[in-house]
matplotlib code that plots the C-alpha trace (Angstrom):
import matplotlib.pyplot as plt

x = [30.3, 27.5, 24.9, 25.9, 25.7, 21.9, 20.9, 21.9, 20.3, 16.9, 16.7, 17.7, 14.8, 12.4, 12.8, 12.3, 9.2, 8.2, 8.2, 6.3, 3.9, 3.5, 2.9, 0.3, -1.5, -1.8, -2.8, -5.7, -9.0, -12.4, -11.0, -8.1, -5.1, -1.9, 1.2, 3.4, 0.9, 1.2, 4.9, 4.8, 2.4, 4.9, 7.6, 6.1, 5.1, 1.6, -0.5, -2.6, -5.7, -5.9, -8.7, -6.0, -3.4, -6.1, -6.9, -3.3, -2.2, -5.2, -6.6, -4.4, -0.8, -2.1, -3.6, -0.5, 1.6, -0.7, -0.4, 3.2, 3.3, 0.7, 2.7, 5.9, 4.5, 2.7, 5.3, 8.0, 5.9, 4.9, 8.6, 9.3, 6.2, 7.0, 10.7, 9.9, 7.4, 9.3, 5.9, 5.4, 1.9, 2.0, 1.1, 1.2, -2.2, -1.3, -1.1, -4.6, -3.8, -6.3, -8.8, -8.2, -8.5, -11.7, -13.0, -12.5, -14.0, -17.1, -17.3, -17.7, -19.7, -21.8, -22.2, -22.2, -25.9, -25.8, -23.8, -24.5, -25.0, -21.8, -19.8, -21.1, -20.7, -16.9, -16.6, -18.4, -16.1, -12.7, -10.6, -12.9, -12.6, -8.7, -8.4, -10.6, -8.8, -5.5, -6.8, -8.1, -4.8, -2.8, -4.9, -4.1, -0.5, -0.1, -1.9, 0.6, 3.3, 2.1, 1.4, 4.8, 6.7, 5.3, 5.9, 9.5, 7.9, 7.1, 4.7, 3.0, 2.7, 1.5, -1.5, -2.2, -2.4, -4.8, -7.0, -7.2, -8.3, -11.0, -12.2, -12.0, -14.0, -16.6, -17.0, -17.4, -20.1, -22.3, -22.3, -23.2, -26.1, -27.4, -26.9, -28.8, -28.5, -26.7, -24.6, -23.4, -23.3, -20.8, -18.8, -18.6, -17.1, -14.5, -13.5, -12.9, -10.2, -9.7, -6.5, -8.3, -9.9, -7.0, -5.7, -2.0, -2.4, -3.4, -0.7, 2.0, 1.1, 0.9, 4.4, 5.6, 4.4, 5.9, 9.0, 9.4, 8.1, 10.5, 13.7, 12.8, 12.7, 16.4, 17.6, 16.4, 17.7, 21.0, 18.9, 16.4, 19.1, 20.3, 16.4, 16.5, 18.4, 16.7, 16.3, 19.1, 21.6, 20.3, 21.6, 24.6, 25.4, 24.9, 21.9, 19.3, 16.3, 13.6, 14.9, 14.8, 11.3, 10.0, 11.4, 9.9, 6.2, 6.5, 7.9, 4.9, 2.3, 3.4, 3.3, 0.3, -1.9, -1.2, -1.9, -5.3, -5.9, -5.7, -6.6, -8.5, -7.4, -5.4, -5.4, -2.7, 0.0, 1.7, 1.4, 2.2, 4.9, 7.6, 7.5, 7.3, 10.9, 12.3, 11.5, 12.8, 16.2, 17.0, 18.2, 17.3, 19.6, 17.1, 19.0, 18.3, 14.8, 14.0, 14.9, 13.1, 10.1, 9.8, 10.1, 8.3, 5.2, 5.0, 4.5, 2.1, 0.0, 0.2, -1.1, -3.8, -5.2, -4.7, -6.8, -9.3, -10.0, -11.6, -10.7, -13.7, -16.1, -18.1, -17.3, -14.1, -13.7, -12.7, -9.3, -9.5, -11.2, -8.4, -5.5, -7.4, -8.1, -4.6, -2.7, -4.9, -3.6, -0.2, -0.3, -1.7, 1.0, 3.8, 2.7, 2.3, 5.7, 7.2, 9.9, 11.5, 11.9, 14.3, 13.2]
y = [9.3, 11.2, 8.9, 9.2, 13.2, 12.6, 10.4, 12.7, 15.7, 13.5, 12.4, 15.7, 17.2, 14.3, 15.0, 18.6, 17.8, 15.5, 17.8, 20.2, 17.5, 16.9, 20.7, 20.9, 17.8, 19.0, 22.5, 21.5, 20.3, 21.8, 23.8, 25.6, 26.2, 28.8, 26.7, 28.9, 27.9, 24.1, 24.9, 26.3, 23.6, 20.7, 22.5, 22.8, 26.3, 27.6, 28.1, 31.4, 29.8, 26.9, 25.1, 24.9, 23.4, 20.9, 19.8, 19.7, 17.0, 15.3, 14.7, 15.6, 14.8, 11.2, 11.1, 12.5, 9.9, 6.9, 8.1, 8.0, 4.3, 3.5, 5.1, 3.4, 0.3, -0.5, 1.0, -1.2, -4.6, -3.8, -3.2, -6.9, -8.4, -7.2, -8.1, -11.5, -12.7, -10.5, -9.1, -5.3, -5.6, -7.3, -5.8, -6.0, -7.8, -10.1, -13.0, -12.4, -11.1, -8.1, -10.9, -12.7, -9.2, -8.8, -11.9, -11.7, -8.2, -9.5, -12.4, -9.5, -6.9, -9.2, -12.4, -10.7, -10.7, -14.9, -14.4, -13.5, -9.6, -10.0, -11.1, -9.1, -6.0, -6.5, -7.7, -4.8, -2.3, -0.9, -3.1, -6.1, -5.3, -4.9, -8.3, -9.4, -8.3, -9.5, -12.8, -13.3, -12.1, -14.4, -17.3, -16.5, -16.0, -19.6, -21.1, -19.4, -20.8, -24.1, -24.2, -22.4, -25.5, -27.5, -25.3, -24.4, -22.1, -18.5, -18.1, -20.9, -19.2, -16.0, -17.9, -20.0, -16.3, -15.1, -18.1, -17.5, -13.9, -15.5, -18.0, -15.5, -12.9, -15.4, -16.4, -12.3, -12.4, -14.9, -12.9, -9.7, -11.8, -12.5, -9.2, -6.2, -2.7, -1.2, -4.4, -3.4, -0.1, -0.6, -3.1, -0.7, 2.1, 0.1, -1.2, 2.4, 2.7, 5.2, 6.6, 9.2, 7.3, 5.6, 6.4, 7.0, 3.5, 1.7, 4.0, 2.8, -0.9, 0.2, 1.5, -1.4, -3.8, -1.5, -1.1, -5.1, -5.3, -2.8, -4.4, -8.0, -6.2, -4.7, -8.5, -9.1, -6.5, -8.1, -11.2, -9.2, -7.8, -11.3, -12.5, -10.1, -12.0, -15.2, -17.8, -20.0, -17.2, -16.5, -20.1, -19.6, -16.7, -19.2, -17.6, -19.8, -19.5, -21.0, -18.9, -15.8, -16.7, -16.9, -13.7, -11.7, -13.5, -12.8, -9.6, -8.4, -10.3, -8.2, -4.6, -5.3, -7.5, -4.8, -1.7, -3.5, -4.3, -0.7, 1.4, -0.8, -2.2, 1.2, 0.5, 1.4, 2.7, -0.3, -0.7, 2.6, 4.0, 1.3, 2.1, 5.8, 5.4, 3.5, 5.7, 8.8, 7.1, 5.1, 2.0, -1.5, -1.6, -2.1, -0.5, 2.9, 1.7, 0.9, 4.5, 5.8, 4.0, 5.1, 8.7, 8.9, 6.6, 9.0, 11.9, 10.5, 9.0, 12.6, 14.5, 11.9, 12.2, 16.2, 16.2, 13.8, 16.5, 18.7, 21.9, 24.4, 21.5, 19.8, 16.5, 13.9, 11.7, 8.1, 7.6, 4.9, 6.8, 9.2, 6.9, 5.0, 7.9, 9.0, 5.5, 3.9, 6.9, 6.5, 2.7, 2.9, 5.6, 3.7, 0.3, 2.5, 4.0, 0.5, 0.3, 3.4, 2.2, 0.4, -2.8]
z = [-11.1, -13.7, -12.5, -8.7, -8.8, -11.1, -8.2, -5.4, -7.0, -7.8, -4.1, -2.8, -4.9, -3.9, -0.3, -0.7, -2.5, 0.1, 3.1, 0.7, 0.0, 3.7, 4.5, 1.6, 2.8, 6.5, 5.2, 2.5, 4.1, 4.9, 7.2, 4.9, 7.4, 6.0, 5.5, 7.8, 10.6, 9.7, 9.8, 13.4, 14.7, 13.4, 14.9, 18.6, 18.4, 19.3, 16.5, 15.7, 16.3, 19.1, 16.5, 13.7, 16.3, 17.6, 14.0, 12.8, 15.7, 16.2, 12.8, 9.7, 10.8, 12.1, 8.5, 6.7, 8.7, 7.4, 3.8, 3.9, 5.3, 2.9, -0.1, 1.1, 1.8, -1.3, -3.5, -2.2, -2.5, -5.8, -6.6, -5.0, -6.9, -10.1, -10.2, -8.7, -11.6, -14.0, -14.6, -15.1, -14.4, -11.1, -8.0, -4.1, -4.3, -7.0, -4.4, -3.3, 0.1, -0.3, -1.4, 1.7, 3.8, 2.0, 2.8, 6.3, 6.5, 4.3, 6.6, 9.7, 8.0, 6.2, 8.1, 11.7, 11.8, 12.1, 15.3, 18.8, 19.6, 21.7, 19.0, 16.3, 18.3, 18.7, 15.3, 13.8, 15.7, 14.0, 16.1, 15.0, 11.3, 11.3, 13.1, 10.5, 7.5, 9.2, 9.9, 6.2, 4.8, 6.8, 5.9, 2.3, 3.1, 4.6, 1.9, -0.5, 1.4, 1.7, -2.2, -3.0, -1.2, -4.0, -7.0, -8.2, -11.0, -9.9, -12.5, -10.7, -7.9, -9.7, -11.1, -7.8, -6.5, -9.0, -8.2, -4.9, -5.7, -7.4, -5.1, -2.1, -4.7, -5.2, -1.6, -0.9, -3.7, -2.1, 1.0, -0.7, -2.1, 1.1, 2.9, 3.6, 2.0, 5.3, 5.5, 1.8, 2.0, 5.0, 3.1, 0.0, 1.9, 3.5, 0.0, -1.2, 1.3, 4.3, 5.7, 8.1, 11.0, 12.6, 16.2, 17.4, 18.7, 15.3, 13.7, 15.9, 15.2, 11.3, 11.8, 13.2, 10.5, 7.7, 9.0, 9.7, 6.0, 4.7, 6.6, 5.4, 1.9, 2.5, 2.7, -0.6, -3.1, -4.1, -4.8, -7.0, -8.8, -9.9, -10.5, -13.0, -15.1, -14.7, -11.8, -13.5, -13.5, -9.9, -9.0, -10.6, -8.3, -5.5, -4.5, -2.2, -4.5, -2.3, 0.7, -1.5, -2.4, 1.1, 2.1, -0.9, -0.2, 3.6, 3.2, 0.3, 2.7, 5.9, 3.9, 1.8, 4.3, 7.2, 5.1, 4.0, 7.3, 8.4, 5.4, 3.2, -0.5, -2.2, -5.7, -8.2, -6.2, -5.6, -9.6, -10.9, -8.9, -9.3, -13.0, -12.4, -10.2, -13.2, -15.7, -13.4, -12.2, -15.5, -13.8, -12.7, -9.5, -6.7, -4.0, -5.9, -6.8, -3.1, -2.1, -4.8, -4.4, -0.5, -1.5, -4.6, -3.1, 0.0, -2.2, -4.6, -1.7, 0.0, -3.0, -3.6, 0.1, -0.3, -3.6, -2.0, 0.4, -2.1, -0.2, 0.1, -0.2, 2.8, 1.5, 1.0, -1.7, -1.2, -1.6, -3.6, -6.3, -6.4, -6.7, -9.4, -11.4, -11.3, -11.5, -14.3, -16.9, -15.6, -16.1, -19.7, -20.5, -19.2, -21.1, -24.5, -23.9, -22.7, -25.4, -24.0, -20.5, -18.6, -17.3]

ax = plt.figure().add_subplot(projection="3d")
ax.plot(x, y, z, "-o")
ax.set_aspect("equal")
plt.show()
């Protein structure tokens, strides 16, 4: 009963913090907008200045929604991978999905010069890059599923995923070696991640993918609790390990693959947030952890995006740089204090 009251208090506090983080995120930027005006615009009331309302509804609100989707999707997929592999350093990209997306984008950006102009002009558009990223991650997913049929050990799947990452990384390096400075610059900008360039139609597609991935994740929560005690225990409880394995891999692939396609590879969110949730809620029950990662992942992503706006300056830092600057020390601190945490 005491734990239930504590969790209710934590979720209430985090929900209020999420609302505040959303308002702060929309308020920050090159043009500072008062929180009161942000709230009025979101409620449908006319803002004091029309330009403020235009900025909020057409630029900052879509970016904030993207940040929430990215934070939720990466955090949950990181939780799935850490439990599935029973490895605290596993993340959403451990299966090589990000590398597959990077390979698809590298082929488009760095190799488009050898294609006819019609194809290269389409592929170099935002839709072409998204399509290439999706195809790259889907290709890696199919390879992982084929390999996982022949492997019963989850650690072997982890090693195969790392090998796929190394292989695709090597191909990207070959593309980079033969590319021009302009092509390398464009690919580097994509690899830094961006959540501010999506249209409402893109956000709709990303929302569908993230919701689908989260729904699949919900079906694995009981199985994840059983997997904490080992695969043999899970089998003794009547769990279909093969079916659970496929569901976890597909859910993670949908979440991590779609987010990488639309926002680029975002580092450390999927790795750090599950540990923060375990530390805060002091539990290994995945229903609580699932809800916690949704909220805390959204909050952290919104705050990272707010910091990247550099209020008062005329430039915006790459979101990947901010998540890494914040996430790396958190992960190091968590590893050092690992004995004091619930695993």
